[in-house]
N, C-alpha and C positions, 0 to 999 in steps of 0.2 A: 277243525272237526267238521264231519260230512254228515249231516243231519240224517241223511235216510240211510245211515248204515250203524249198525252194532261192535264196530270192528275196531281195532286200535293200531292202524298203521303207524302212526307218531310214537308208538312206543317199540311196538315188534311190526316189523314189514314183509308180509310176505312177498318173495321174489320169485319161487315157483311153484308149481302144482305137477305131480304128474297121475292121474288118472286111472284107474286098473280096474274098468266096469265091465260087467254081463249086461245084455239087453234081453229081458222076460217078457215076452210080448203075453205072456198066457195072463201074467199078476202085471203088465202094466209098471213094470218097474225096472230102475238100474240098480243095481249091487255089486258090492266090491267096496274096495277103498280109493282115499287120494293122498298120497307123500305131502305134506304142505311146509316148504322150507322157507324159515323165517329171517331175519336179521333182526338181533337185540338193537334196541337206538340208544340205550345208555344202560349205565350199572346198575340201577334200580328197576329191571324189569324183572318183572317176577312172570307174568301170566302172556298168552296169545291167544288174543279174542278174535275168533272166525264168524261171520254174516251163517247164519241157517235156516232155511225155514221150510215147512210140512217136508222135513227128511227122518228118517228113522235112525239114529246115531246109536250104535252097538258099542262101541270100546276106543279109547284111544292109547295106542300103543307104539313104542320107537318102532326101528326097520327089524330088530330081532324080534319083534311081536311082544315085548317087555310092556307093560302097562306102564301107562303115567297119566297121571290124577289129573282130571276135567270134570266140570260140572257143566250143566245147561241152565242159563239165566232164565227170570222169568219171560215168557212168551209177549211179545209185542205186538200188538192187535195187527199193525202196518209193517212192521219192519222184521218180524219172526223171531230169531229165538239166536241169545250171542252160545257159542262153544266156546264153555271159559279153560282154557288149557294152563296147568301149573308149567313153569319151565322148572325142570329139575335143579337144584341148588347150584349143584358143581356144572351145570351149563350155562350160568349167567354171566353177562359181565356183557360191555358195551362193544357191539362190533361180531359180538359172537353167533355163528348159527344155530339154528334149532330146527330141528326136522321131528314132525307128530306125523305118525300114520293116524288115519280118520277113519273106522269102519263104519261104511252107512249102506242105506239104499234109500232111493224116493220114494214116495207115494202116489197113490193117484190124485193128491191136492197140489203135487209140486207143479207151480202155477209156470216153470220153463219149459215145461214136457207137454206136445202135444198127441197124444197115440191115436191111431187111424187105424178100427178095424180095416180086412182086405176090402170091404164093402161099398170104403168111403174114399177107397183110391179108383186112380183111372182104370187100370188094369182089375181090379175086383181078384187078383191070385194073392197078393201076398199083404202083410200089416207094415206100416207106416209110423216110422217117430221123426218129431224134429222139433228145434228149440227154439224160442226167441227171450233172450236174457235181457235186452236192454227193456227197463231202465233198473229194475233192481231183482231181477227173476233169477241170476245167477247161483244166489244163495239158496233155492229148489232143484238146483243141478247139482251143486256141488258146495260144500264149505268152504266159506274163501274171505276172502276181505271185497265187501262186496258194493266197492266205491269207484267212481273213475278218478278219483285222488290217486290210487295206486297203479300199478300196472305192473302186470305178473309175465312170466313166461312159462310157456304149459307144453307139456306131452302127454302123451294116453294110447293105452291097450283096451281097447274097445271089441267084446267079445260080442258075435252076431251068431242068430240061426242061418245057415246055406241058405238057399244060395245070396243072401241081401247082401247090400255091401253100405257100408258104412263110411261116412265123410265127416270132415271135420273143419274150424276155420284153421287151419295146421297143413303143414306139407305131412303127404301120405307116406311111409317109410318102409312098407311091408305089409304083406300078411301070412298069418300061415292056417293053413287048413287043419282042422282035428276032428275026423268024423263028420259030424252034421253040425258041425258049429266052425266058426271062419274068425282069426284074431286080427282086429286091421290095428296098425303102429302109426303114431302122429306125432309131428313135433313141431310146436311153433317157437323158434328160436330171438322174433321180436317181442318184447314186452307188450304188452296187451291191458287194457281195462280187461274188468271180467265179464262184463257187459257185450264184449265179442267174441267171448268161448262160445260156440255152435257146434251142436251134430245134429246129424239125419243118418236114416237110418232108412232104408227100403229095396224096393227093386229096381235098380239106377241104370241107366245107361249115359255114354258120354259121346259130343260129337266136337271133334277139334272145328274151330271158327277163327282161330288165330293163332299166333307165335307164341303166345302167354294164354289162348283162353279157352277153354272146354264148355260147353254146356252139357249139363246133367240134369235128367228130370226121370219119369216113368218113362219106357219106351214109346209109348201113345203121345207123348209130348214134344219128342226129344228132336225132331225133324222140323216140328212148327218154331222150335223154341232157338235153334241153329238158324234158321231163313230169317225171325224177328231182331236176332241180336248182333245180325252179321258186323255192323257198324263198330264192335266194343272197341277195333282196337284202335279205332282211329280218335275215338272220344279220349283212350289212353294216353296217344300221342299227343294229343291236342292239351289234354291238364299237365303232360310233363312240360311242353313249352310254355305253359302259362308261372306254371310252381318249379317242382323240382324233378329228380329222377326219383319212377316209381322203385318202392321198396320192396314191394310185396312177392316178388319173384312170380306168382300167379295171378292169377285174374280170372278163375272160375266163375260160373253162373249156375246155380241150382230153380231151375223151375218149380217151384210148391206145388203141392195140391191146393185144390181152391180155398180150402179153408185158412188160409195162411191169414191173418189179421193185416198185416201193410201192404204196401205199394212194394217195398223191398227192406232190407236190411242189409248192413253194410258188412259185413262179418267179413274178416279180412281172408285172402287166398279164395276164398269160396260166399260172393255174394249170395241171398237168398231175393228170389223177386215170387210175387205172383204173377198167376197165369192169367189175370185178367189185364198183361199186357198183350196179351197173343191176339192182336188185331186183324193182322194178316198183311198188315202193310208197312211196318214198321212204324206205325204213326204216334205209339206211345213210348219210342225210345227214349227220352229225355227222361224218364227213370234210371234209365244204366247212367245217362251222364253224371245223373244227381249220384247215384251208391258210386260212381267213380274219384268223382269230389269228393266223398267220405275218406278216401286213400289217405290225402294230405289233411282233410279237415273233419277231426274228429279220431280219426285211426291213428292219424300221426300225433296233431297238434289236439289235444283231448279237453273238453271244460272238467275244469278240478270238481265243480258240484253240478248236482243237475238242476241248481236254479240259475244257472247260466249257461241254459241248454244252446244259448243261439251261439256260442261261440264255436259248435260243431254243426248246426243247423243252419244258422244264419250266413254262415261263410260257405257252407256248402251249396245253399241255393247261390250264391254269388258265385262261386267258380262253377258251377253247373250253366248257368248261363251266358256265363264268359263263354263257356267251352260252344254251348249252343250258335252264341253270338258268331265265334270266329268261324264256326263250319258253316253256316248257315246265313251269317248278315247280322248286322246291328238290329236291323229293324224285327228281328227274333227276340234280340235279347230285352228290345223295349216292351215287345208285346210280351213275352213272359212275365217280366213287371209289373205290367198292367192287369195282368191276368192274375198275377200273384199278389196285389193288392186288394183285388175286388173277394180274395177267400179269405185274406185278411179280418176284411169290415164284416164279413160272414160270420166268423169264429169270435170277434169282439162284440157283434151285434147278439150273438148266441148267451156267451157270459155274460156281456151287460160292459157298457164303457168303464164302469167305475171298478170293476171286480180287478181286486190287486194280481189276480193270474194273468190278466193283460198286460201287466208288464214285462221288459224284456229282464227282466232281473227280480222274479218274485219269491218270494217268502216262502220256503216251499218246508220248513219247520215242521213235523207231525204230519205232513201230507204226501201221499204215494204220489210219486211224480206221474203215474197214470193218467192220473184225476187232472192234472194240469196239461195234460196232451192238446196242443191245437197249432194253428198254424202262426202262432203269435212269434215262437225262436224263429221259426222260418220264414218269414217273409216281412216280421219288425226289424231282424236281424238283418235281412237283404236290405233294407232301405237304410237300417243307419249304415251301413257300409256305402252304399248307394249315396246318401250324404257327404260323407267322409272324403268318397273322390271327386263331389262336386267341388270341393273348396281346393284340390291340390290338383285336380287334371287327371286323364285317364293312365297316361304314360311312368308320370310318377306314382299314382296309386297301386298300379300292378307291380311297378318294382318294388313298391313298399310291401305288398302279399307276399311276394316270392320270396324277400327278407327275415319277412315275420314266418314262414312258413318253415323257412330253414334256420332258425335264430330259436324256435320253440320246438324242434322238432322232437320226439320219446317224451315230450313233457306233459305235464297235467294242468293246466293254467288259468287264473281267476281274470276277469272283466278287467280288474284294474292291473292284470300286467298285460292284458291287449291296448290298454289304453296307453298306459306310461310309455310304452313300445312305440307308441303309433304319435305321441308328442313327443318324445326323445328324437326318434326319426327326422320327421320334418322339420324340428326345431334346429337340428345339426346342417339341414339341407338349406337354413335359412329363411324357412315359411313359416317361423312362431305366428305371426300377425294373422296369414290366411285360417289357421285352423284354432286362432283364439276364442272363436265365437261358438265354437262347439258347446254345446251346453250338456255334457256328459252325467247329471245325475238326471236329470229329466228324460235322455233317452232311454236310463238303464231303469230304473224306477217308478217313472210314471205309466199308470194305465193307460187304455185307448188308443186310440192311431195317433201314429207316429207324429209329434209336433212340428218339423221339420220335412217336407215332403218333395221329394223331387221329381220335379213335373215330367211326366215320359210320355213321349209322343210315337204314333207308329199308323202308319197308313192302313195295315192288314188290320189293326184292332179298329181303326172308324171304319172300315168298310162292315165289319161285322157286327159292330153297334147299329150302324145306321140301317142295315137288313132288319135287325130286330124291333127299331123302334117304327120300323114301315109298317111291320105287321101289327103292333100296336095300334097305330093310328088306323091303320085300315080297317082292319081286324079282318084281314085277310082279302077285302075287296080288291079286284085288277090286279094280285097279283095270280098270276096264270104260268109262270115259269120256273124252272128250280135252275136256271143258269147261274145266275149268280152264286146261289148255294152250293152249286156243285163243283166253282170254282174255289171253292175256299181251303183249304188246309186243314188238318189233324183241330188245332190250336186256334183257330178263327172258328170252326164248328162249333166247339167246347164255349169260347166266349160268344157266340152268338145264343146258345141255349142257356148260358149263365147269366146273358143281360135283359133276355127275357125273364127268367127267374126273378131279376131283382126287381124288374120294371113294373112285372105283373103281380108281385108279394100281396097287395093288397087291394088291387082291380084286377083280377083275374080273366086270359083270353075268354073267349066263350068257346063254346064245345065246339062249333059249326068251323071257328076258327083254327083250333086244333086238330080236327079230322081232316082241313084241308091242309094244313101245313103236312099231316102224315101222308094223305095222297101225295103230294109234289115229290117230297123228302126222304117217304119212306122207313122215317127214323124207327117204328115199330120193329123194323126186320132187320138194324143194324147189327153187327157182331161187336160193336167195338164198346167195351164196358164203359167208361167214360160218358159217351154219347146216350147209350142206353140209362144211365143213372140220374142223368140230369133231364133227361125225356119224359122219364118215368115219372121223375119232380113233378115237371109243368104239368103234364097231366092228371094228377093226382089234385093238383092243386086247383084245378079247371074243373073238376067233376067229371072225369072222363071214367065211368065205371068198370067199361071192358078192361082198361089197365090193370086193375088191381089183382085179378089173378097172373098177369105178367108181373108183375111186382114181386108179389109171395114166390113167384118161380125164381125169378131174378136172386133175392135174397136167401135161398137155400143150394144154389149153386157156385155161390162163391162166400168168403166171407170177410171181404175187404174192410174194414172201418170204415173206410173213404165214403164207400156206397152204402154199406150195410146202417150205419148209423143214421144217417139222414134221412133214407127211405125209410126204414123202420119209422121214426119221429113223423113223416107226410103221411104214411100209412096211418097212422095209429089218431090220428087227427079225422079222419073219412070213414076208416072203417075198422076201429079199436079190437073189434072181437077177432076179424082174419089178423091184425096185427101181432096179439097178443096166442093166438092159437099158431099161427106160424112159428114164434118164436118160441114158445114151450116145444112145440113139438120137435124143434130141429135145434133146440139148444144145446144139443151135445156134439153138435157139426161144427160148432162155432170153436175159436182157441178162447182159453178162458179171459184171457184179455178182454175180448170182444162181447164174449158173452153176460161178462161184468158190466160193461159199460153200457149196453142193450138196454140189459134188468134196469138199469138207474134211468136212463132214458124213456124208457116204459113205465117207471113207476110202480115195476113188480116186485 
């Protein structure tokens, strides 16, 4: 049983959903119905249980609108309300199909949806809607079995006000204009976990950038996106060469408004990405490589439970870095690994090294998966795979990875299944002794940093670290040229700033050193959001008061949690009044996932 779901797929398994919804911007709601088709798993099954949260359910009927008995269970504070639908006596029986039509509307509390007024968009002319269903928010968009353990096909008819466009994580199969309304139809014929259901409605344009890729966004950003993501097809082909053929037909990219809380979301056929990737020089395109890697790790082979999220994210980071390494050299794989370890240590320090949420397989019973979100499943998971690779060799491990994806495709699996497949595969290859040293229980269950770390070495990383150490040792005295800094690639610049942040956390650089660095490197002027976030943190730590209004401005220009949460925490240390007033004034700008986490960070 999935502790994050109130549904019963082991008894009545939902196979497909058909959504018929009208988008109402005036009321900030979706209204209509969903047809839920389930297969009963044995003769005793008398109920279909669906997850819901912050939905207004008005009735359950059959397809001819005859009422079906149902009731709403007691509300759970985190996981919402189960809709318990009675299967009519004559429809019961093992392997029988049962269909229920649930009539409902979303509410302003529905956590999956963010409604933007026209003033919050780039164009300022039309309102905008987007969804974010991971981890357990699909249940506030549509009644469903909201567990990654169950995969469903879905189709939809979405009616929106003209001239807006609707898109989903599915094939667009047509549109019908009726006066001032447009109805778009969609079909996703590959079964997916419900957290990958996605919708966007807005004033959208597209640009073709490859044989299976278009960039979609508001007209004001679409050309910038087309330039920034021009290498997408190259990334997909590299993923295919590493793993298996790409099965999802399209790989379109939606560039969202600034309040999107994540770097990207791997919705199949329509990946969502943050506009903070628009650096103007393609320097942040590794996020696209990450989302492409999800086409196999997560979307095709899925973690069965959120407590084993590393099966999605650790594998995805590994494949992302393999793609980067194949395209740009092994040094970049090593470099990204070193960078990742640094971020992992930051998060583990933030949680506390003995915090059970820093285990690769934490116990999430009664815990909102959003509250456990960190780089642990990403980089601790990545380090597990690097360790396993070090035992069997790169060639053999890459062959296993391809075999693993092919073997578990279309399934939701557990860490034990992954472990057993690894052991059986290499035992058959005559390598049982080489892998006998793996302490699986420590890797899966122990909190803190990985106990067996592979040593990563990279000249590019050393150059960045050395320059940071030089600034710390000299306080800037004798540093008169920017040439070594200007020779860095974007990842080196990020590591340079990260190293400064770590090494000066308790002994801050003096104000005059920071000012000299800015004069030489022009960091306050940068467009690159990654640089800005780290530079602002460094300035706040060193007591540069002139940076505080720029930080407050940056905090309301974008809502990406990677930047927003650490900067609010830093600003709060030096100017709580500004931090709290900035957040409370602009709270509605942020996605509700972000808003909830920042409020917790600020103790509000």
